[in-house]
C-alpha positions as CSV (number, residue, x, y, z in Angstrom):
1,V,81.4,-41.1,-99.5
2,K,81.9,-45.2,-99.5
3,D,81.0,-45.6,-95.7
4,L,77.9,-43.4,-96.1
5,V,77.1,-46.3,-98.8
6,A,77.3,-48.9,-96.9
7,L,75.7,-47.3,-94.0
8,R,72.4,-48.4,-96.5
9,V,73.4,-51.5,-96.8
10,D,72.9,-52.8,-94.4
11,Q,69.6,-51.6,-93.0
12,E,66.8,-54.1,-93.2
13,P,64.8,-53.7,-96.5
14,R,61.6,-51.7,-96.8
15,V,58.4,-53.8,-96.4
16,V,56.0,-52.1,-99.7
17,L,52.3,-53.7,-100.0
18,R,49.8,-51.6,-101.9
19,T,46.5,-53.6,-102.2
20,T,43.2,-53.5,-104.6
21,T,40.8,-54.0,-103.2
22,D,36.8,-53.9,-104.7
23,A,35.7,-52.9,-100.3
24,D,36.5,-49.8,-98.3
25,I,37.3,-51.9,-95.7
26,L,40.6,-53.5,-94.7
27,E,40.4,-56.2,-92.2
28,D,44.1,-55.5,-90.3
29,G,42.6,-54.5,-86.8
30,F,42.1,-50.6,-88.0
31,R,38.7,-49.7,-88.8
32,W,39.7,-47.0,-91.8
33,R,37.3,-44.4,-93.3
34,K,38.2,-41.9,-96.3
35,Y,38.6,-37.4,-94.6
36,G,35.4,-36.4,-94.6
37,Q,34.1,-39.4,-92.9
38,K,32.6,-39.0,-89.6
39,V,30.5,-41.8,-87.9
40,V,27.3,-42.6,-87.8
41,K,24.7,-44.4,-85.0
42,G,23.5,-47.1,-86.8
43,N,25.2,-47.3,-89.9
44,P,26.8,-51.0,-89.7
45,H,29.6,-48.9,-92.4
46,P,31.3,-46.7,-89.8
């Protein structure tokens, strides 16, 4: 049992990022869309 605990300690800590913004678009290089939204030609916010 102690070996399993030691393995968990050696792992790098997980990084969790949670952002709250007024805009639905995050500037991280990806175009994020909510589920169910389709891309519309000519729409500045695809």
